[in-house]
C-alpha positions in Angstrom: 16.6 2.8 4.1 14.1 4.6 6.4 10.3 4.3 6.3 8.2 6.8 8.3 4.5 6.3 8.7 2.9 9.7 8.0 -0.6 8.4 8.4 -2.2 5.3 9.8 -5.4 4.5 11.6 -3.6 4.7 14.9 -1.2 7.1 16.6 0.8 7.1 19.8 1.6 10.8 19.9 0.1 14.2 19.1 0.2 13.4 15.4 -3.1 13.0 13.6 -4.5 9.6 12.6 -7.3 8.7 10.1 -8.6 5.6 8.2 -5.9 5.6 5.5 -2.2 5.1 5.0 0.7 7.2 3.8 4.4 6.4 4.0 7.5 8.5 3.5 10.5 6.4 2.3 14.1 7.5 2.2 16.2 5.3 -0.1 19.8 6.1 -1.2 19.2 9.8 -1.1 15.8 9.7 -2.7 12.5 10.8 -1.0 9.4 8.8 -2.0 5.8 9.2 -0.9 3.7 6.0 -1.0 0.0 7.0 -0.8 -1.4 10.1 0.8 -4.2 8.9 3.0 -7.8 10.2 2.9 -7.7 13.9 3.7 -4.2 15.2 3.3 -3.3 15.4 7.0 -0.2 13.3 6.1 1.3 16.7 5.1 0.6 18.2 8.5 2.2 15.2 10.2 5.2 15.4 7.9 5.7 19.0 8.8 5.5 18.1 12.5 8.2 15.5 11.9 10.5 17.8 10.0 9.8 16.2 6.6 9.6 18.7 3.6 6.7 17.5 1.5 7.5 20.1 -1.2 11.0 18.4 -1.7 9.7 14.8 -2.1 11.1 13.5 -5.4 8.3 11.3 -6.5 5.1 9.6 -5.4 3.4 6.2 -5.9 -0.2 5.3 -5.5 -0.5 1.7 -4.3 -4.1 1.2 -5.6 -7.2 3.1 -6.6 -9.0 3.5 -3.3 -10.0 6.8 -1.6 -8.2 6.2 1.7 -4.9 6.1 -0.2 -5.5 8.4 -3.1 -7.7 11.3 -2.0 -4.9 13.0 0.0 -2.9 13.3 -3.3 -4.6 16.6 -4.1 -3.0 18.1 -1.0 0.4 16.6 -2.1 0.1 18.2 -5.6 -0.8 21.5 -4.1 2.2 21.6 -1.8 4.7 19.8 -4.1 4.7 21.4 -7.5 6.9 19.0 -9.4 6.8 15.4 -8.3 5.1 12.8 -10.5 2.8 10.1 -9.1 3.1 6.6 -10.6 0.0 4.5 -11.0 -1.0 1.4 -12.8 -2.2 2.0 -16.4 -5.7 0.6 -15.6 -6.1 2.8 -12.5 -9.5 4.6 -12.6 -12.3 6.0 -10.5 -14.4 2.8 -10.6 -14.0 0.9 -7.4 -17.0 -0.1 -5.2 -17.9 -2.1 -2.1 -21.1 -3.8 -3.3 -21.8 -5.3 0.1 -22.2 -1.8 1.5 -23.4 -0.3 -1.8 -20.6 2.2 -1.4 -18.1 3.9 -3.8 -14.6 3.4 -2.4 -12.5 4.6 -5.3 -10.5 7.7 -6.1 -12.4 10.9 -5.7 -14.1 11.5 -9.0 -12.3 14.1 -11.1 -9.0 13.9 -9.3 -7.2 11.9 -12.1 -8.4 14.4 -14.7 -7.7 17.5 -12.7 -4.1 16.5 -12.1 -3.6 14.4 -15.2 -0.2 16.1 -15.9 1.1 14.8 -12.6 0.2 11.1 -13.0 2.4 8.6 -14.8 0.7 5.4 -15.9 2.9 2.3 -16.0 2.5 -1.3 -17.2 4.4 -4.5 -16.2 7.5 -4.4 -14.1 8.7 -0.8 -13.9 12.0 0.4 -12.6 11.2 3.6 -10.7 14.8 4.2 -9.6 17.9 2.0 -9.5 17.1 -0.7 -6.9 13.4 0.3 -6.8 10.8 -1.5 -8.8 7.0 -1.3 -9.2 5.4 -4.7 -9.7 1.8 -5.5 -10.8 0.0 -8.6 -9.6 1.0 -11.8 -11.5 -1.2 -14.3 -9.6 -4.1 -15.6 -11.6 -7.7 -15.7 -10.3 -7.6 -12.7 -8.0 -11.0 -11.7 -9.1 -12.2 -14.5 -6.8 -10.7 -12.6 -3.9 -12.5 -9.4 -5.0 -15.8 -11.2 -5.3 -15.5 -12.8 -1.9 -15.1 -9.5 -0.1 -17.7 -7.7 -2.4 -15.2 -5.4 -4.1 -16.1 -4.7 -7.7 -15.2 -2.3 -10.5 -17.9 -0.5 -12.7 -16.5 0.0 -16.2 -18.2 0.4 -19.6 -21.6 -0.1 -18.0 -20.8 -3.4 -16.4 -19.8 -4.7 -12.9 -16.8 -7.0 -12.7 -15.2 -8.5 -9.5 -12.1 -6.5 -8.7 -8.9 -8.5 -9.8 -6.8 -5.7 -8.2 -4.9 -5.1 -11.4 -4.8 -1.4 -10.2 -2.8 -2.5 -7.2 1.0 -2.5 -7.2 3.9 -3.4 -5.0 6.9 -1.1 -4.4 10.0 -3.3 -4.0 13.4 -2.1 -2.7 16.7 -3.9 -2.9 18.6 -3.6 0.4 21.5 -5.3 2.1 19.1 -7.3 4.2 17.1 -8.5 1.3 14.1 -7.2 -0.7 11.6 -5.0 1.1 8.0 -4.9 -0.2 5.6 -2.0 0.4 2.0 -2.9 -0.5 -0.5 -0.7 1.4 -3.5 -3.1 1.6 -2.4 -6.4 0.1 -5.8 -7.0 -1.4 -4.3 -9.7 -3.6 -3.1 -11.6 -0.5 0.1 -11.0 1.4 1.2 -14.6 0.6 0.6 -14.1 -3.1 2.5 -10.8 -3.1 5.5 -12.3 -1.4 5.6 -15.1 -3.9 5.2 -12.7 -6.8 8.2 -10.8 -5.7 10.2 -14.0 -5.2 9.4 -15.2 -8.7 10.3 -11.8 -10.1 13.6 -11.7 -8.4 14.7 -15.4 -8.4 17.4 -16.2 -5.9 17.0 -13.0 -3.9 15.8 -13.1 -0.3 12.6 -11.3 0.7 13.3 -9.6 4.0 10.2 -7.6 4.9 6.7 -6.6 3.9 5.3 -3.3 5.0 1.6 -2.4 4.7 -2.0 -3.3 5.6 -3.2 -6.9 5.1 -6.9 -6.2 4.7 -8.0 -8.6 7.4 -10.3 -6.5 9.5 -13.3 -8.4 8.2 -11.6 -11.8 8.1 -12.5 -14.8 10.3 -10.0 -16.1 12.8 -9.6 -19.2 10.6 -8.7 -17.0 7.6 -6.1 -15.0 9.6 -4.5 -18.1 11.0 -4.3 -19.7 7.6 -2.6 -16.5 6.2 -0.2 -16.5 9.1 0.9 -20.0 8.1 1.2 -19.0 4.5 3.3 -16.0 5.4 5.6 -18.1 7.6 6.1 -20.6 4.8 7.4 -17.8 2.5 10.5 -17.5 4.6 10.0 -13.7 5.1 11.6 -12.3 8.3 9.4 -9.2 9.1 5.9 -8.0 8.6 5.1 -4.5 9.6 1.4 -4.0 9.4 -1.6 -1.9 10.4 -4.3 0.2 8.7 -6.8 -2.4 7.3 -5.3 -5.3 9.2 -7.7 -4.9 12.1 -7.2 -5.3 15.9 -8.3 -9.0 16.2 -6.1 -10.0 13.2 -3.2 -8.1 14.6 -3.6 -9.9 17.9 -3.6 -13.3 16.1 -0.7 -12.4 13.9 1.4 -11.4 16.8 0.5 -14.7 18.6 1.2 -16.8 15.6 4.3 -15.0 14.1 5.8 -13.6 17.3 8.5 -11.0 16.7 8.1 -11.5 12.9 4.9 -9.3 13.1 5.1 -5.6 14.2 2.2 -3.1 14.4 2.7 0.2 12.6 1.2 3.6 13.7 1.4 7.2 12.7 4.8 8.6 13.4 6.6 5.2 13.5 10.1 5.0 11.9 11.5 1.8 10.5 15.2 1.5 9.7 16.4 -1.2 7.4 
């Protein structure tokens, strides 16, 4: 299994970076795109790295935020066949009420490309050895309320319970590998959800942002302890994790924590 970071906030080369995330995943002969960043520059970076976007077999949207979804229009324009798998409740309705800002999928994108989206519910086998998992932890709306994330539906505001967020889970020889681009529901919760879904199977790695860029040091340190307690071996993170949180995670978790960047390749 190989994961290539097509877009992250940071880069260490001539590849372009932006606030967003996009991963290209090679798994047993299949090519999967997880998210497409904000603007679609993931496709330019992919071309520079010799990755054919038009030949990608399928796509997955991790959750309904602009910095993961809005680049999908570029993907659909370049790739004429691949479907994109989203949660059934995914909609253009996510807001940051602390900033009074819309942070959801660009309005009209879901309708304009409706024939390319596949809405799924529950645990969904995407490919043999590849599963899409929804959140199964109760009370996540409290996490949404705490950070000011809300959804506006049917004329009412509700704290985001991140039911539009999903984990992409791969079975590998080293154990289960989880890709969850922002972990709004909490990295510790996500790891435990996967462990409960696949009882008896080892969880090897988590790849994605941890949404800690606004978190206090105490909150980051508490999460580091929770992650360590899960027994996971590797956490590859970036995007919305934040520089201070990354510093603390590296200090607390040592080699278990690795920082991702545009152009990085991870072999598992």
